[in-house]
C-alpha positions in Angstrom: 20.0 -22.8 5.3 19.6 -19.9 2.9 22.9 -18.6 1.4 23.4 -14.8 0.9 26.2 -12.5 -0.2 27.5 -10.4 2.7 30.5 -8.1 2.1 31.3 -10.0 -1.2 31.4 -13.4 0.6 28.9 -16.2 0.3 27.7 -17.0 3.8 24.8 -18.8 5.5 22.1 -16.4 6.5 21.7 -16.1 10.2 18.6 -13.9 10.1 14.9 -15.0 10.1 12.2 -12.9 8.4 9.1 -12.7 10.7 5.7 -12.1 9.1 3.2 -9.6 10.5 0.9 -12.4 11.7 3.5 -13.7 14.2 2.4 -13.6 17.8 4.8 -11.4 19.7 4.7 -13.9 22.6 5.7 -16.7 20.3 8.8 -15.1 18.7 11.6 -17.5 17.8 15.1 -17.0 19.3 17.8 -15.6 17.2 18.3 -12.6 14.9 14.9 -11.4 13.5 13.9 -9.1 10.6 10.5 -7.5 11.1 8.4 -5.2 8.9 7.9 -1.5 9.7 4.3 -2.2 10.7 5.3 -5.0 13.1 7.9 -2.7 14.6 5.4 0.1 15.1 2.9 -2.3 16.7 5.4 -4.1 19.0 8.3 -1.6 19.5 8.5 -1.8 23.3 8.5 -5.6 23.3 11.1 -5.9 20.5 13.4 -3.5 22.3 13.5 -5.9 25.3 15.0 -8.7 23.2 18.6 -9.4 23.7 19.2 -10.7 20.2 20.0 -8.5 17.2 17.0 -7.0 15.4 16.5 -6.0 11.8 13.8 -4.1 10.0 12.3 -4.6 6.5 11.2 -1.6 4.6 9.0 -1.9 1.5 9.5 0.7 -1.3 6.4 2.6 0.0 7.9 3.1 3.5 9.6 6.4 4.3 13.1 6.1 5.7 12.3 9.1 7.9 9.8 6.9 9.8 12.7 4.9 11.3 15.4 7.6 11.5 15.0 8.0 15.3 15.1 4.3 15.9 18.0 3.3 13.6 20.3 2.5 16.6 17.8 -0.3 17.4 18.6 -2.1 14.2 21.7 -4.2 13.3 20.2 -4.7 9.8 17.9 -2.8 7.5 16.5 -4.9 4.6 15.1 -3.0 1.7 12.7 -4.7 -0.6 12.9 -4.9 -4.4 9.5 -6.1 -5.6 10.6 -6.1 -9.2 13.7 -5.2 -11.3 11.9 -2.0 -12.5 11.3 -0.7 -9.0 14.4 1.3 -8.0 13.0 3.1 -4.9 15.2 0.9 -2.6 18.3 2.5 -4.2 17.1 5.9 -3.0 16.3 4.5 0.5 19.8 3.0 0.7 21.5 6.2 -0.2 19.4 8.2 2.3 20.2 5.7 5.0 24.0 5.8 4.3 24.5 9.5 3.5 21.8 11.4 5.4 21.5 9.2 8.4 25.0 7.7 8.5 23.6 4.2 9.1 26.6 1.9 9.8 24.9 -1.5 10.0 24.2 -4.2 7.5 22.1 -2.9 4.6 20.5 -5.8 2.8 18.8 -6.0 -0.6 15.9 -8.4 -0.5 13.2 -9.6 -2.9 13.9 -9.5 -6.6 17.7 -9.1 -6.3 19.3 -9.8 -9.7 22.9 -10.4 -10.6 23.0 -7.5 -13.0 22.1 -5.0 -10.3 24.5 -6.1 -7.5 27.4 -3.7 -8.4 24.9 -0.7 -8.6 23.3 -1.8 -5.3 26.7 -1.9 -3.6 27.6 1.6 -4.9 24.6 3.1 -3.0 25.5 1.4 0.2 24.2 -2.2 0.2 26.6 -4.7 1.7 24.3 -7.8 1.9 22.2 -9.4 -0.8 19.5 -12.1 -0.8 20.0 -13.4 -4.3 16.8 -14.5 -6.2 16.6 -18.3 -5.8 16.5 -18.8 -9.6 20.1 -17.5 -9.9 23.4 -19.1 -9.3 24.9 -17.3 -6.2 28.5 -18.3 -7.2 28.0 -16.6 -10.6 26.3 -13.6 -9.0 29.4 -13.0 -6.9 31.4 -12.3 -10.1 29.2 -9.3 -10.9 31.0 -7.0 -8.4 34.2 -7.0 -10.4 32.9 -6.8 -14.0 33.0 -3.1 -14.2 36.2 -1.5 -12.8 35.9 2.1 -14.0 33.0 4.0 -12.5 32.4 7.5 -13.8 29.8 8.8 -11.4 30.4 9.8 -7.8 28.6 7.6 -5.3 28.8 6.2 -1.8 31.7 4.0 -2.6 33.6 6.7 -4.6 32.9 10.3 -3.6 34.8 11.8 -6.5 33.7 11.5 -10.2 36.1 9.9 -12.6 37.2 13.1 -14.3 38.4 14.5 -10.9 40.2 11.2 -10.0 41.9 11.2 -13.4 43.2 14.8 -13.1 44.5 14.3 -9.5 
């Protein structure tokens, strides 16, 4: 079973990614993560499921397209196709700050150790670590920088305001 980091703990992943070619009548049991296009095509049937549902957004997907449906999702997985593509950072921040999304926010795809702390700062709490990396070593990345100068989701005040308080 795939291991992920969830809330700074290494755990077995209990979610299954479903591809767009899956027959809606042949859906497996358990917690499923579907793409935005699969959700749009099968929204009514997916809402009838009793198990938790997650949605996967690519960098091209607009968060506003799921804003009205956010209560349907226990998890939102945001794709990182490459380390140079940071659009999922913006998607995460929009979900947490503008839409107050309280559920699991997962970084998926090309998720690298060096980015984990920054991903957490914008609201991610779950990470599918790239299989070429050591997940135990990746877990250490969260504590390597302990002074954060900018305000963000995890610290609303910038450092200069915290220091003078």
